C-alpha positions as CSV (number, residue, x, y, z in Angstrom):
1,X,0.1,-0.1,0.0
2,X,1.4,3.5,-0.8
3,X,1.4,6.3,1.5
4,X,-2.0,7.4,1.8
5,X,-2.8,11.2,1.3
6,X,-3.1,12.8,4.7
7,X,-5.1,16.2,4.3
8,X,-5.5,16.8,7.8
9,X,-4.8,15.3,11.3
10,X,-1.6,13.0,12.4
11,X,0.9,12.1,10.0
12,X,1.3,8.6,8.7
13,X,2.3,6.5,11.8
14,X,3.0,3.3,13.1
15,X,3.8,1.4,16.3
16,X,4.7,-2.1,17.3
17,X,4.0,-3.6,20.6
18,X,3.9,-6.7,22.3
19,X,0.8,-9.0,22.2
20,X,-0.1,-9.2,25.5
21,X,-0.5,-5.4,25.5
22,X,-3.5,-5.6,22.8
23,X,-5.8,-4.5,25.4
24,X,-4.4,-0.9,25.3
25,X,-5.4,-0.4,21.7
26,X,-9.1,-0.4,22.3
27,X,-9.5,3.3,22.6
28,X,-8.1,3.5,19.0
29,X,-11.2,1.1,17.6
30,X,-13.5,4.1,16.5
31,X,-10.8,5.9,14.8
32,X,-11.3,5.6,11.1
33,X,-8.4,3.8,8.8
34,X,-6.3,2.1,11.9
35,X,-4.7,-1.3,10.6
36,X,-3.1,-4.0,12.5
37,X,-1.1,-6.7,11.8
38,X,-0.4,-9.5,14.5
39,X,3.2,-10.9,14.1
40,X,4.1,-13.9,16.3
41,X,4.4,-12.3,19.7
42,X,4.3,-8.6,18.0
43,X,1.6,-6.8,16.7
44,X,2.2,-3.9,14.1
45,X,-0.3,-0.8,13.9
46,X,-0.5,1.6,11.5
47,X,-3.0,5.0,10.8
48,X,-3.6,5.1,7.1
49,X,-5.5,8.3,7.0
50,X,-5.2,12.2,8.5
51,X,-6.9,11.0,11.9
52,X,-7.6,13.6,14.4
53,X,-5.5,11.8,17.3
54,X,-5.1,13.5,20.5
55,X,-1.0,13.4,20.9
56,X,-1.5,11.7,24.2
57,X,-3.6,8.7,23.2
58,X,-0.8,7.6,20.8
59,X,2.2,8.4,23.2
60,X,0.0,6.6,26.5
61,X,0.0,3.2,24.6
62,X,2.8,0.4,25.6
63,X,4.6,0.6,22.6
64,X,8.2,-0.9,22.3
65,X,8.5,0.9,18.7
66,X,7.1,4.2,17.4
67,X,7.2,5.0,13.9
68,X,6.6,7.5,11.3
69,X,5.1,5.5,8.1
70,X,6.9,6.4,4.6
71,X,4.8,4.4,2.6
72,X,4.6,0.8,1.5
73,X,6.5,-1.2,4.0
74,X,9.1,1.7,4.9
75,X,8.8,3.1,8.5
76,X,11.2,5.6,10.2
77,X,12.1,5.5,13.7
78,X,11.4,8.4,15.6
79,X,14.7,8.4,17.3
80,X,16.7,7.7,13.9
81,X,17.2,9.7,10.5
82,X,17.4,7.0,8.1
83,X,14.8,4.2,7.7
84,X,15.8,1.1,9.8
85,X,12.9,-1.3,9.8
86,X,9.7,-2.6,7.6
87,X,6.0,-3.2,8.3
88,X,4.8,-6.6,7.2
89,X,4.1,-6.6,3.5
90,X,0.3,-8.4,4.4
91,X,-1.8,-9.6,6.6
92,X,-3.3,-6.3,7.6
93,X,-7.0,-5.8,8.6
94,X,-9.0,-3.1,10.3
95,X,-8.6,-2.6,14.0
96,X,-12.5,-1.8,14.4
97,X,-12.9,-5.7,12.9
98,X,-9.7,-7.2,14.8
99,X,-10.2,-6.2,17.9
100,X,-14.1,-6.0,18.3
101,X,-15.6,-7.1,21.5
102,X,-16.5,-11.1,21.4
103,X,-19.9,-12.5,22.6
104,X,-20.3,-14.1,25.8
105,X,-18.3,-17.6,25.3
106,X,-21.2,-20.4,24.4
107,X,-20.8,-22.1,27.8
108,X,-21.4,-19.1,30.2
109,X,-24.6,-17.1,30.3
110,X,-25.8,-13.8,31.9
111,X,-28.0,-14.5,34.7
112,X,-31.6,-13.9,34.2
113,X,-33.0,-10.4,35.4
114,X,-35.6,-10.8,38.2
115,X,-39.2,-10.2,36.7
116,X,-42.3,-9.8,38.6
117,X,-44.3,-11.1,35.6
118,X,-42.2,-14.2,35.5
119,X,-41.7,-14.1,31.9
120,X,-40.9,-17.9,30.1
121,X,-40.5,-18.8,26.7
122,X,-43.7,-21.1,25.3
123,X,-44.1,-22.9,21.6
124,X,-45.3,-21.0,19.1
125,X,-48.1,-21.9,16.1
126,X,-46.9,-18.7,14.5
127,X,-43.6,-19.8,12.7
128,X,-41.1,-17.1,11.6
129,X,-37.9,-17.4,10.0
130,X,-35.0,-17.0,11.7
131,X,-32.6,-14.4,11.6
132,X,-29.9,-15.3,13.9
133,X,-27.4,-18.6,13.7
134,X,-24.8,-19.3,16.6
135,X,-22.6,-21.9,14.9
136,X,-19.0,-23.0,15.0
137,X,-16.9,-20.4,13.7
138,X,-14.9,-23.3,11.5
139,X,-18.3,-24.1,9.8
140,X,-18.9,-20.3,9.2
141,X,-15.5,-19.5,7.7
142,X,-15.9,-22.4,5.2
143,X,-19.3,-21.7,3.8
144,X,-18.1,-18.0,3.5
145,X,-15.0,-19.1,1.5
146,X,-16.9,-20.9,-1.1
147,X,-20.3,-18.2,-1.2
148,X,-20.8,-15.5,-3.5
149,X,-20.5,-12.1,-2.3
150,X,-24.0,-11.4,-3.4
151,X,-25.0,-14.5,-0.4
152,X,-22.8,-12.5,2.5
153,X,-24.1,-9.0,1.6
154,X,-27.4,-9.4,3.6
155,X,-25.4,-10.8,6.8
156,X,-23.1,-9.8,9.4
157,X,-21.4,-11.5,12.3
158,X,-19.8,-11.4,15.8
159,X,-17.3,-14.1,17.0
160,X,-16.1,-15.3,20.5
161,X,-12.9,-16.8,21.7
162,X,-14.8,-20.2,22.4
163,X,-14.8,-20.7,18.4
164,X,-18.0,-19.7,17.6
165,X,-19.7,-17.3,15.3
166,X,-23.3,-15.3,15.9
167,X,-24.5,-14.9,12.5
168,X,-27.2,-12.2,11.8
169,X,-29.5,-11.8,8.2
170,X,-31.7,-13.4,6.4
171,X,-31.7,-15.9,4.6
172,X,-29.4,-17.6,7.0
173,X,-26.5,-20.2,5.8
174,X,-28.0,-24.2,6.1
175,X,-25.5,-24.5,8.5
176,X,-26.2,-26.3,12.1
177,X,-26.6,-24.6,15.3
178,X,-28.9,-22.8,17.3
179,X,-31.4,-20.3,15.5
180,X,-33.6,-17.3,16.6
181,X,-36.1,-14.9,15.5
182,X,-35.3,-11.3,16.3
183,X,-37.7,-8.6,16.9
184,X,-36.4,-5.4,17.7
185,X,-33.6,-6.5,19.6
186,X,-35.3,-9.2,21.4
187,X,-34.2,-12.6,20.0
188,X,-36.2,-15.7,20.8
189,X,-35.5,-19.5,19.7
190,X,-36.8,-20.6,16.6
191,X,-40.7,-21.7,17.2
192,X,-41.2,-20.1,20.4
193,X,-42.5,-16.8,21.8
194,X,-42.8,-15.3,25.4
195,X,-45.4,-15.1,27.8
196,X,-47.3,-13.3,29.3
197,X,-47.3,-11.5,25.9
198,X,-46.1,-7.8,26.9
199,X,-45.2,-5.4,24.1
200,X,-41.6,-5.1,23.3
201,X,-40.7,-1.9,24.8
202,X,-42.1,-3.5,28.1
203,X,-39.9,-6.7,27.6
204,X,-36.9,-4.9,26.8
205,X,-37.1,-3.2,30.0
206,X,-37.8,-6.0,32.3
207,X,-34.7,-7.9,30.6
208,X,-32.8,-4.9,31.3
209,X,-31.9,-4.2,27.6
210,X,-30.1,-1.1,27.1
211,X,-30.4,0.8,23.9
212,X,-28.2,-0.6,21.2
213,X,-28.2,-4.1,23.0
214,X,-29.8,-7.5,21.4
215,X,-31.1,-10.1,23.9
216,X,-30.6,-13.7,23.0
217,X,-33.2,-15.5,25.0
218,X,-32.0,-19.5,25.5
219,X,-34.2,-22.4,26.1
220,X,-32.8,-22.7,29.4
221,X,-34.4,-19.7,30.5
222,X,-31.0,-17.6,30.5
223,X,-30.1,-14.7,28.3
224,X,-27.4,-13.4,26.5
225,X,-26.6,-9.8,26.0
226,X,-24.9,-8.7,22.7
227,X,-24.0,-5.0,21.7
228,X,-25.2,-3.9,18.3
229,X,-21.9,-2.6,17.7
230,X,-20.3,-6.3,18.2
231,X,-21.7,-7.3,14.7
232,X,-19.6,-6.6,11.7
233,X,-20.4,-6.8,7.6
234,X,-19.7,-10.8,6.3
235,X,-17.4,-9.9,4.0
236,X,-14.6,-12.4,3.1
237,X,-11.9,-10.3,4.5
238,X,-13.2,-9.5,7.5
239,X,-14.1,-13.4,8.2
240,X,-10.4,-14.2,7.3
241,X,-9.1,-11.6,9.6
242,X,-10.8,-13.0,12.7
243,X,-10.2,-16.6,11.6
244,X,-6.4,-15.7,12.1
245,X,-7.2,-13.9,15.2
246,X,-9.3,-16.7,16.8
247,X,-6.4,-19.4,15.8
248,X,-3.9,-17.3,17.0
249,X,-5.7,-17.1,20.6
250,X,-3.9,-18.6,23.2
C-alpha cells in the first residue's frame, strides 16, 4: 500500500507492541483508517489516514517501537534519521474488525434478570424464519469461503474466543447450530414466543436491555446480551481476519 494522502490530522504513523498489551488498543477502535497486523508475539498498528488523534493517545500506548510511516512497508523510527525497520507486507486488517468485543462464551450465560411477571418461553404456532444463527466459526468460515459475495451481503456476524460465530440476517446459511427469531432487539429461539405477551418496549425493560443491545433468550431460560456494535459486515476479508485472530488466541 502506498502512503495515503494526509489532508489534516496526524501524519502517517506506526507502532509496534507486544501481543499481551493488545487490550491497550481499544481507544483506537473507532478511529477510521487504523489497521493492525499480527506477527507472532508482536502486533503492528498503523494509521492510514489523517486521523484527528490527541498526541497523548498514541504516547500513552505501551509501544516498544514508534515510527513515521513512509509508505509501503517503509517506516522511520522516531529516534533515527534513516529507515531501519519494515512493516509486514500483508496480513493487515481494520483494527475495528480485529478488536471487536467477543460474544459471551457459549458455555457461560448472563444471569436472568428477576421479573415480577415471571416471563417464560412458550411454543408458538406462528412460525417465522430465523434471523440469528450460532454456529461453530470454522463452519461459518468454510461457508463464506465458497459463497458468492451477493450471498454474504445481507449478513453480519460476531465471534467469540470459544470458536463460535453469531450470524445475523436473512437468509441464514444452511449450517448447524442454534437459531433465533429477532424482533426489535429481542431474539427468541425458533418456534417460540414469550409469555405473558407484553409489548417489546416493556419486555426490553424487564430484561434490562439497554439501547443498542441485543438480547438472546435461551431455551434454558437464561439470556445473552450482545452489543449491536459487536456485529460486522460478513465480507470474506473480515471473516478471514477474524479466523486468523481466533486461531492465534491462546
